[in-house]
C-alpha positions as a LaTeX table, in Angstrom:
\begin{tabular}{lrrr}
\hline
Residue & $x$ (\AA) & $y$ (\AA) & $z$ (\AA) \\
\hline
Unk1 & $-123.46$ & 223.79 & $-192.31$ \\
Unk2 & $-120.19$ & 225.07 & $-194.29$ \\
Unk3 & $-118.46$ & 228.20 & $-193.19$ \\
Unk4 & $-116.09$ & 230.23 & $-194.61$ \\
Unk5 & $-112.87$ & 231.89 & $-193.48$ \\
Unk6 & $-114.32$ & 234.87 & $-191.82$ \\
Unk7 & $-116.71$ & 232.65 & $-189.86$ \\
Unk8 & $-120.00$ & 233.86 & $-192.07$ \\
Unk9 & $-122.04$ & 230.55 & $-192.97$ \\
Unk10 & $-121.99$ & 229.87 & $-196.64$ \\
Unk11 & $-124.89$ & 227.95 & $-198.40$ \\
Unk12 & $-123.51$ & 227.81 & $-201.59$ \\
Unk13 & $-121.83$ & 224.32 & $-200.78$ \\
Unk14 & $-125.47$ & 223.36 & $-199.50$ \\
Unk15 & $-127.33$ & 224.59 & $-202.52$ \\
Unk16 & $-124.94$ & 222.77 & $-204.90$ \\
Unk17 & $-125.53$ & 219.62 & $-202.91$ \\
Unk18 & $-129.37$ & 220.13 & $-203.41$ \\
Unk19 & $-128.79$ & 220.92 & $-207.10$ \\
Unk20 & $-126.78$ & 217.55 & $-207.67$ \\
Unk21 & $-129.43$ & 215.61 & $-205.67$ \\
Unk22 & $-131.77$ & 216.76 & $-208.13$ \\
Unk23 & $-129.73$ & 216.03 & $-210.97$ \\
Unk24 & $-129.15$ & 212.33 & $-209.90$ \\
Unk25 & $-133.07$ & 212.10 & $-209.60$ \\
Unk26 & $-133.12$ & 212.28 & $-213.47$ \\
Unk27 & $-130.07$ & 209.97 & $-213.93$ \\
Unk28 & $-131.34$ & 207.16 & $-211.94$ \\
Unk29 & $-135.01$ & 207.11 & $-211.31$ \\
Unk30 & $-137.59$ & 206.37 & $-214.19$ \\
Unk31 & $-138.42$ & 209.33 & $-216.16$ \\
Unk32 & $-141.93$ & 209.16 & $-215.28$ \\
Unk33 & $-141.02$ & 209.68 & $-211.53$ \\
Unk34 & $-138.51$ & 212.32 & $-211.60$ \\
Unk35 & $-140.76$ & 215.75 & $-211.87$ \\
Unk36 & $-142.83$ & 213.78 & $-209.00$ \\
Unk37 & $-139.64$ & 213.19 & $-206.96$ \\
Unk38 & $-138.70$ & 216.93 & $-207.34$ \\
Unk39 & $-141.95$ & 218.12 & $-206.30$ \\
Unk40 & $-142.10$ & 215.86 & $-203.23$ \\
Unk41 & $-138.78$ & 216.58 & $-202.38$ \\
Unk42 & $-139.57$ & 220.25 & $-202.51$ \\
Unk43 & $-142.60$ & 219.85 & $-200.54$ \\
Unk44 & $-140.76$ & 218.60 & $-197.31$ \\
Unk45 & $-139.88$ & 221.86 & $-195.59$ \\
Unk46 & $-143.33$ & 223.39 & $-195.99$ \\
Unk47 & $-145.16$ & 220.15 & $-195.02$ \\
Unk48 & $-142.56$ & 220.22 & $-191.72$ \\
Unk49 & $-143.43$ & 224.13 & $-191.11$ \\
Unk50 & $-147.03$ & 223.79 & $-191.24$ \\
Unk51 & $-146.66$ & 221.14 & $-188.56$ \\
Unk52 & $-149.10$ & 218.81 & $-190.37$ \\
Unk53 & $-150.27$ & 215.69 & $-188.46$ \\
Unk54 & $-149.23$ & 213.61 & $-191.64$ \\
Unk55 & $-147.75$ & 213.63 & $-194.93$ \\
Unk56 & $-150.31$ & 215.47 & $-197.12$ \\
Unk57 & $-150.32$ & 214.24 & $-200.76$ \\
Unk58 & $-152.54$ & 217.24 & $-201.75$ \\
Unk59 & $-149.77$ & 219.72 & $-200.84$ \\
Unk60 & $-147.41$ & 218.34 & $-203.27$ \\
Unk61 & $-149.76$ & 218.50 & $-206.25$ \\
Unk62 & $-153.54$ & 219.63 & $-206.22$ \\
Unk63 & $-155.74$ & 216.44 & $-206.18$ \\
Unk64 & $-152.55$ & 213.77 & $-205.72$ \\
Unk65 & $-153.32$ & 210.82 & $-203.90$ \\
Unk66 & $-151.40$ & 208.14 & $-202.11$ \\
Unk67 & $-151.51$ & 205.84 & $-205.20$ \\
Unk68 & $-150.18$ & 208.58 & $-207.08$ \\
Unk69 & $-146.71$ & 209.31 & $-205.01$ \\
Unk70 & $-146.24$ & 205.98 & $-203.14$ \\
Unk71 & $-143.70$ & 204.77 & $-205.74$ \\
Unk72 & $-142.19$ & 208.31 & $-205.85$ \\
Unk73 & $-141.80$ & 208.29 & $-202.10$ \\
Unk74 & $-140.02$ & 205.09 & $-202.24$ \\
Unk75 & $-137.30$ & 206.21 & $-204.63$ \\
Unk76 & $-136.27$ & 209.17 & $-202.67$ \\
Unk77 & $-135.94$ & 207.08 & $-199.41$ \\
Unk78 & $-133.81$ & 204.35 & $-201.34$ \\
Unk79 & $-132.13$ & 207.36 & $-202.55$ \\
Unk80 & $-131.42$ & 208.33 & $-199.11$ \\
Unk81 & $-132.70$ & 212.13 & $-199.23$ \\
Unk82 & $-135.72$ & 211.61 & $-196.90$ \\
Unk83 & $-136.46$ & 209.32 & $-193.89$ \\
Unk84 & $-140.19$ & 208.23 & $-193.70$ \\
Unk85 & $-141.63$ & 208.42 & $-189.90$ \\
Unk86 & $-144.72$ & 206.29 & $-189.43$ \\
Unk87 & $-147.62$ & 207.22 & $-187.08$ \\
Unk88 & $-148.51$ & 204.86 & $-184.59$ \\
Unk89 & $-152.02$ & 204.05 & $-183.02$ \\
Unk90 & $-150.75$ & 203.40 & $-179.52$ \\
Unk91 & $-147.45$ & 203.91 & $-177.58$ \\
Unk92 & $-146.77$ & 200.39 & $-176.81$ \\
Unk93 & $-144.18$ & 198.29 & $-177.29$ \\
Unk94 & $-143.25$ & 196.85 & $-180.13$ \\
Unk95 & $-144.47$ & 200.37 & $-181.68$ \\
Unk96 & $-144.00$ & 198.68 & $-185.26$ \\
Unk97 & $-146.91$ & 196.46 & $-184.02$ \\
Unk98 & $-149.04$ & 199.49 & $-183.91$ \\
Unk99 & $-148.03$ & 201.23 & $-186.94$ \\
Unk100 & $-150.75$ & 203.23 & $-189.02$ \\
Unk101 & $-149.95$ & 202.46 & $-192.69$ \\
Unk102 & $-151.79$ & 205.25 & $-193.67$ \\
Unk103 & $-150.14$ & 208.07 & $-192.11$ \\
Unk104 & $-146.68$ & 209.27 & $-191.98$ \\
Unk105 & $-144.10$ & 212.11 & $-192.14$ \\
Unk106 & $-141.26$ & 212.84 & $-194.06$ \\
Unk107 & $-137.94$ & 214.54 & $-193.05$ \\
Unk108 & $-134.97$ & 215.31 & $-195.11$ \\
Unk109 & $-131.57$ & 213.79 & $-194.36$ \\
Unk110 & $-129.98$ & 216.65 & $-192.84$ \\
Unk111 & $-130.66$ & 219.99 & $-190.82$ \\
Unk112 & $-128.49$ & 222.20 & $-192.80$ \\
Unk113 & $-129.89$ & 220.78 & $-196.03$ \\
Unk114 & $-133.35$ & 221.22 & $-194.94$ \\
Unk115 & $-132.81$ & 225.08 & $-194.13$ \\
Unk116 & $-130.95$ & 225.48 & $-197.50$ \\
Unk117 & $-134.12$ & 223.60 & $-199.19$ \\
Unk118 & $-136.40$ & 225.96 & $-197.36$ \\
Unk119 & $-134.63$ & 229.18 & $-198.80$ \\
Unk120 & $-134.04$ & 230.31 & $-195.34$ \\
Unk121 & $-131.46$ & 232.99 & $-195.05$ \\
Unk122 & $-129.02$ & 232.09 & $-192.50$ \\
Unk123 & $-129.19$ & 235.68 & $-191.14$ \\
Unk124 & $-132.47$ & 234.90 & $-190.17$ \\
Unk125 & $-131.72$ & 231.80 & $-187.77$ \\
Unk126 & $-128.85$ & 233.44 & $-186.48$ \\
Unk127 & $-130.35$ & 236.85 & $-185.42$ \\
Unk128 & $-133.58$ & 234.57 & $-184.02$ \\
Unk129 & $-135.80$ & 236.62 & $-186.37$ \\
Unk130 & $-139.73$ & 236.23 & $-185.98$ \\
Unk131 & $-139.70$ & 235.41 & $-189.60$ \\
Unk132 & $-138.03$ & 232.16 & $-188.36$ \\
Unk133 & $-140.71$ & 231.18 & $-186.12$ \\
Unk134 & $-142.65$ & 228.65 & $-188.35$ \\
Unk135 & $-139.43$ & 226.89 & $-189.49$ \\
Unk136 & $-137.82$ & 226.84 & $-186.33$ \\
Unk137 & $-139.91$ & 223.81 & $-185.00$ \\
Unk138 & $-139.37$ & 221.74 & $-188.28$ \\
Unk139 & $-135.25$ & 222.35 & $-187.87$ \\
Unk140 & $-135.46$ & 221.46 & $-184.24$ \\
Unk141 & $-137.48$ & 218.15 & $-184.87$ \\
Unk142 & $-135.03$ & 217.30 & $-187.83$ \\
Unk143 & $-131.89$ & 217.73 & $-185.75$ \\
Unk144 & $-133.67$ & 215.44 & $-183.20$ \\
Unk145 & $-134.47$ & 212.83 & $-185.43$ \\
Unk146 & $-130.94$ & 213.06 & $-186.83$ \\
Unk147 & $-129.81$ & 212.08 & $-183.11$ \\
Unk148 & $-132.32$ & 209.39 & $-182.98$ \\
Unk149 & $-131.21$ & 207.55 & $-186.42$ \\
Unk150 & $-127.42$ & 208.02 & $-185.25$ \\
Unk151 & $-128.53$ & 205.92 & $-182.24$ \\
Unk152 & $-129.79$ & 203.12 & $-184.47$ \\
Unk153 & $-133.16$ & 203.73 & $-183.44$ \\
Unk154 & $-136.19$ & 203.48 & $-185.77$ \\
Unk155 & $-138.57$ & 206.72 & $-184.79$ \\
Unk156 & $-142.20$ & 206.56 & $-184.82$ \\
Unk157 & $-144.79$ & 209.53 & $-183.93$ \\
Unk158 & $-148.17$ & 209.32 & $-182.12$ \\
Unk159 & $-151.24$ & 211.75 & $-182.59$ \\
Unk160 & $-154.56$ & 211.34 & $-181.03$ \\
Unk161 & $-157.30$ & 210.23 & $-183.14$ \\
Unk162 & $-159.41$ & 213.36 & $-182.07$ \\
Unk163 & $-157.36$ & 215.43 & $-180.34$ \\
Unk164 & $-154.63$ & 218.14 & $-180.63$ \\
Unk165 & $-152.17$ & 216.06 & $-178.67$ \\
Unk166 & $-149.12$ & 214.71 & $-180.43$ \\
Unk167 & $-146.02$ & 213.16 & $-179.62$ \\
Unk168 & $-142.99$ & 214.07 & $-181.84$ \\
Unk169 & $-141.11$ & 210.93 & $-181.73$ \\
Unk170 & $-141.54$ & 207.80 & $-180.23$ \\
Unk171 & $-138.77$ & 204.82 & $-179.82$ \\
Unk172 & $-138.62$ & 201.32 & $-178.25$ \\
Unk173 & $-136.49$ & 201.06 & $-175.42$ \\
Unk174 & $-136.36$ & 197.46 & $-173.95$ \\
Unk175 & $-139.56$ & 196.30 & $-173.23$ \\
Unk176 & $-140.77$ & 199.89 & $-172.90$ \\
Unk177 & $-141.13$ & 203.07 & $-175.49$ \\
Unk178 & $-139.66$ & 206.35 & $-174.90$ \\
Unk179 & $-142.01$ & 208.97 & $-176.06$ \\
Unk180 & $-140.02$ & 212.34 & $-177.01$ \\
Unk181 & $-141.58$ & 215.69 & $-177.27$ \\
Unk182 & $-139.14$ & 218.40 & $-178.98$ \\
Unk183 & $-139.34$ & 221.93 & $-177.89$ \\
Unk184 & $-137.98$ & 224.68 & $-179.78$ \\
Unk185 & $-137.08$ & 227.18 & $-176.73$ \\
Unk186 & $-137.08$ & 226.58 & $-173.16$ \\
Unk187 & $-140.69$ & 226.01 & $-172.67$ \\
Unk188 & $-141.14$ & 223.28 & $-170.33$ \\
Unk189 & $-145.08$ & 222.75 & $-170.75$ \\
Unk190 & $-145.75$ & 219.14 & $-171.94$ \\
Unk191 & $-149.43$ & 218.88 & $-172.66$ \\
Unk192 & $-148.98$ & 216.38 & $-175.25$ \\
Unk193 & $-146.72$ & 214.29 & $-173.10$ \\
Unk194 & $-149.55$ & 214.35 & $-170.29$ \\
Unk195 & $-152.22$ & 213.13 & $-172.39$ \\
Unk196 & $-150.01$ & 210.22 & $-173.87$ \\
Unk197 & $-149.06$ & 209.20 & $-170.21$ \\
Unk198 & $-152.91$ & 208.81 & $-169.08$ \\
Unk199 & $-153.86$ & 207.07 & $-172.33$ \\
Unk200 & $-150.94$ & 204.41 & $-172.35$ \\
Unk201 & $-149.95$ & 204.52 & $-168.56$ \\
Unk202 & $-146.41$ & 205.71 & $-169.41$ \\
Unk203 & $-144.27$ & 205.65 & $-166.52$ \\
Unk204 & $-141.43$ & 207.80 & $-167.94$ \\
Unk205 & $-141.37$ & 210.47 & $-170.50$ \\
Unk206 & $-138.95$ & 212.60 & $-172.23$ \\
Unk207 & $-138.99$ & 216.15 & $-173.20$ \\
Unk208 & $-135.81$ & 217.88 & $-175.20$ \\
Unk209 & $-135.38$ & 221.62 & $-175.11$ \\
Unk210 & $-133.11$ & 224.39 & $-174.53$ \\
Unk211 & $-133.38$ & 224.06 & $-171.11$ \\
Unk212 & $-131.12$ & 222.10 & $-168.48$ \\
Unk213 & $-131.35$ & 218.40 & $-167.64$ \\
Unk214 & $-134.34$ & 218.38 & $-165.12$ \\
Unk215 & $-135.70$ & 215.20 & $-163.82$ \\
Unk216 & $-139.37$ & 215.67 & $-162.25$ \\
Unk217 & $-140.02$ & 211.90 & $-161.95$ \\
Unk218 & $-142.62$ & 211.02 & $-164.75$ \\
Unk219 & $-140.75$ & 213.33 & $-167.18$ \\
Unk220 & $-137.18$ & 214.16 & $-167.80$ \\
Unk221 & $-136.02$ & 217.22 & $-169.66$ \\
Unk222 & $-132.95$ & 216.33 & $-171.80$ \\
Unk223 & $-130.73$ & 219.27 & $-173.62$ \\
Unk224 & $-130.86$ & 219.27 & $-177.31$ \\
Unk225 & $-127.13$ & 218.85 & $-177.33$ \\
Unk226 & $-127.40$ & 215.63 & $-175.03$ \\
Unk227 & $-129.79$ & 213.80 & $-177.09$ \\
Unk228 & $-127.09$ & 211.24 & $-177.81$ \\
Unk229 & $-127.72$ & 210.18 & $-173.74$ \\
Unk230 & $-131.44$ & 209.49 & $-174.26$ \\
Unk231 & $-131.24$ & 206.13 & $-172.72$ \\
Unk232 & $-129.40$ & 207.22 & $-169.93$ \\
Unk233 & $-131.68$ & 210.04 & $-169.25$ \\
Unk234 & $-134.67$ & 207.86 & $-169.50$ \\
Unk235 & $-133.42$ & 205.29 & $-167.23$ \\
Unk236 & $-132.42$ & 208.22 & $-164.78$ \\
Unk237 & $-133.09$ & 207.21 & $-160.98$ \\
Unk238 & $-136.32$ & 205.79 & $-160.66$ \\
Unk239 & $-135.77$ & 203.74 & $-157.22$ \\
\hline
\end{tabular}
């Protein structure tokens, strides 16, 4: 995030960037798609905050269906303001071979811009207000996604067909898969990872949180700030 001389977070520049994005939609995209692009773009924070199990077309516009918004989403992806994270039906390598073409999530391109798009007052974030609870998970997952993309990885996510278990991200690693669960605090429970481990006979899982590095054999906790070392942490000492 941008900062002014006195150290306060200044969202003005971020808001200008968002305005420039929406202005560009009208200059480059077909006129018939411009309003839809703005609606989809503005829906990203609420969709992530609600922790929907997939992108909900009806949350963009009542009655909207995939065929109404597929081209719009592709334009936003090509423009570079959103990242599409597909769902996979199984945590097996290669993940692309198990992609569920009917389900995905959309993330923004930057955690700071996601906060600005959410109209989230910076003071709420800094003070740890309870009003921040719903957005906290979305912003943390956005950060984790950016770390994965920076490493040149293609992230997916997994959710059980008829259960509450969901793994936030999964990436290919050699001949295996790294399932990654993102925690917003020092909470070290890993219910979904346990479900995934049993379902797909996973030997190693990763959780990232505010807690320090911790290797418990089948699961390793990687601090959020150290996600760039994901491969090393995943390998660990498994002898």
